[in-house]
Residue, then its C-alpha position, 0 to 999 in steps of 0.5 A: x499500500x502506498x502513502x497515498x492509498x493509505x492517506x485516501x483511506x484515512x481521508x475517507x474514514x475522517x469523512x464518514x466519521x465527520x458525516x456521521x457525528x455532524x449529522x447527529x448534531x444536525x439532526x438534533x436541530x430538528x428536535x430542538x424546534x417547539x417548546x423547551x423542555x428537559x429534552x431540549x437540554x438533553x438534545x443540546x448536550x448531545x449535539x455538543x458531544x457530536x461535535x466534539x467527534x465531528x470537528x476533529x474528523x473534519x480536521x482529518x479530512x483537511x489535513x489528508x486532503x492537503x497532503x494528498x494534494x502535494x503527493x498528487x502534484x494537483x496545485x496547478x489544477x483548477x478543481x483543487x482550488x474550486x474545492x478549497x473555495x467551496x469548503x471555505x465558503x460552505x464552513x462560512x456559510x454554516x457557522x454565520x447562517x447556521x451554527x450561531x444560534x446553536x452555540x448560543x443555545x448551548x450557552x443558554x442551556x443552564x438559563x431559563x426556558x425563555x432565554x433558551x427559546x430566545x437563543x434557539x428562535x433564529x435557528x434554521x435547521x432546513x437552511x442547514x440541510x440545503x447549505x450542507x447538502x448543496x456543498x457536500x455534492x459540489x465537493x464530491x463532484x470536484x473530488x471524483x471528477x476533477x473536471x479541470 
């Protein structure tokens, strides 16, 4: 097995781990709609734990992707730069549009129901699904097809 093949395996394992853990965190976003209860606080804790797995897994994906780009001498190809732009835009959009209310809600989890409800009010889980899905499809297309 070559270094490149090993990195690709680690890259895909990191991606699978990220998608699973982030999916758990994202799925809780839909459970957080509605009246505040003890379950709301449990869902927030689950989301925090899932992110503790998803964030390092995303780092593995990025590091192995950059390393493979050096091994494959792809820095002169347009698709790798397009993928980087899409990834940065996706991370920014997810943070700016999607994640902020959930971070605020996590900070408010120990506070009153009213404060927690106010923190969750601007949450948009459907936007998260659309942003994440479209971004993921574009990234997979760039990685698999290497169109330019």
